C-alpha positions as CSV (number, residue, x, y, z in Angstrom):
1,M,-11.6,-179.1,-38.0
2,N,-8.4,-177.9,-39.6
3,P,-6.7,-180.7,-41.5
4,V,-3.2,-179.6,-40.4
5,G,-4.4,-179.6,-36.8
6,A,-5.9,-183.1,-37.2
7,V,-2.6,-184.4,-38.7
8,L,-0.6,-182.9,-35.8
9,M,-3.0,-184.5,-33.3
10,I,-2.8,-187.9,-35.0
11,L,1.0,-187.7,-35.0
12,G,1.1,-186.8,-31.3
13,S,-1.2,-189.7,-30.6
14,L,1.1,-192.0,-32.5
15,F,4.1,-190.8,-30.4
16,A,2.1,-191.4,-27.2
17,L,1.2,-194.9,-28.5
18,L,4.9,-195.6,-29.1
19,A,5.8,-194.4,-25.6
20,G,3.1,-196.8,-24.2
21,L,4.5,-199.6,-26.2
22,G,8.0,-198.8,-25.0
23,L,6.7,-199.0,-21.4
24,L,5.4,-202.5,-22.1
25,R,8.2,-203.9,-24.3
26,F,11.4,-202.7,-22.7
27,S,12.9,-204.9,-20.0
28,T,14.7,-202.5,-17.7
29,P,13.2,-199.7,-15.7
30,Y,15.8,-197.3,-17.2
31,A,14.7,-198.0,-20.8
32,R,11.1,-197.6,-19.7
33,F,11.7,-194.2,-18.2
34,H,13.7,-193.2,-21.2
35,S,10.8,-194.2,-23.5
36,A,8.2,-192.3,-21.5
37,G,10.4,-189.4,-20.7
38,K,11.4,-188.7,-24.3
39,A,8.1,-189.4,-26.2
40,S,5.6,-187.8,-23.8
41,P,6.6,-184.2,-24.2
42,V,6.9,-184.5,-27.9
43,S,3.5,-186.1,-28.2
44,F,2.0,-183.5,-25.9
45,M,3.5,-180.6,-27.9
46,L,2.2,-182.1,-31.2
47,I,-1.3,-182.6,-29.8
48,A,-1.2,-179.1,-28.2
49,L,-0.1,-177.5,-31.5
50,G,-2.8,-179.4,-33.4
51,A,-5.4,-178.3,-30.9
52,A,-4.1,-174.7,-30.9
53,T,-4.8,-174.4,-34.6
54,N,-8.5,-175.0,-33.8
55,I,-9.2,-173.2,-30.6
56,G,-7.9,-169.7,-31.2
57,W,-5.3,-167.4,-29.6
58,D,-6.4,-167.5,-26.0
59,G,-6.4,-171.3,-25.9
60,A,-3.2,-171.5,-27.8
61,A,-1.5,-169.2,-25.3
62,L,-2.6,-171.5,-22.4
63,L,-1.4,-174.6,-24.3
64,L,1.9,-172.9,-24.9
65,V,2.3,-172.2,-21.1
66,A,1.4,-175.9,-20.4
67,S,3.9,-177.1,-23.0
68,V,6.7,-174.9,-21.6
69,A,5.9,-176.1,-18.1
70,M,6.1,-179.7,-19.2
71,V,9.3,-179.3,-21.1
72,L,10.9,-177.6,-18.0
73,T,9.7,-180.0,-15.4
74,L,9.6,-183.4,-17.0
75,P,13.4,-183.9,-17.2
76,V,13.7,-183.2,-13.5
77,G,10.9,-185.7,-12.7
78,V,12.4,-188.4,-14.9
79,H,15.8,-187.8,-13.4
80,L,14.4,-188.3,-9.9
81,L,12.7,-191.5,-10.9
82,F,15.9,-192.8,-12.4
83,R,17.8,-191.9,-9.3
84,A,15.2,-193.5,-7.0
85,T,15.2,-196.6,-9.1
86,H,18.9,-196.8,-9.1
87,R,19.1,-196.5,-5.4
88,T,16.4,-199.0,-4.6
89,T,17.0,-201.9,-7.1
90,A,19.8,-204.4,-7.1
91,G,22.7,-203.5,-9.3
92,D,22.8,-206.9,-11.2
93,H,22.2,-205.3,-14.5
94,L,25.0,-202.7,-14.2
95,A,28.6,-203.9,-14.9
96,D,30.1,-200.7,-13.4
97,D,28.2,-198.4,-11.1
98,D,29.5,-194.9,-11.8
99,L,27.3,-193.3,-9.2
100,I,28.9,-195.1,-6.2
101,G,31.9,-192.7,-6.1
102,A,29.7,-189.6,-6.7
103,E,27.2,-190.6,-3.9
104,A,30.0,-191.3,-1.5
105,F,31.6,-187.9,-2.2
106,A,28.2,-186.2,-1.7
107,A,27.7,-188.0,1.6
108,D,31.1,-187.0,2.8
109,R,30.4,-183.4,1.9
110,R,27.1,-183.5,3.8
111,T,28.9,-185.0,6.9
112,E,31.5,-182.2,6.8
113,A,28.9,-179.5,6.5
114,T,26.9,-181.0,9.4
115,D,30.1,-181.2,11.5
116,A,31.0,-177.6,10.7
117,S,27.6,-176.3,11.6
118,E,27.6,-178.2,14.9
119,D,31.0,-176.7,15.8
120,R,29.6,-173.2,15.6
């Protein structure tokens, strides 16, 4: 095994461990999502880079595709989890809810669009 690859895989494993500890230690769901959402792609890319040094060009290309897919899709997934959690939990932990106005505006726009399509 390549020593550089081994060090990268150990670093990636430590990042994953830190993300897991963040999931256990943080008190709000928002902080938990933030911990998992930030550390998991970094840990995956470090582990993939370490593995790529050992498996050759074909495997490295596949790991690159998987890394790009993760970096592109993970922020959207974490955002949707944030939004679902925000909508379904009581807002006791938020002093000012900035999303109330934005969601009311979006609901009004949807109502206007539905009314306009029914008039046609």
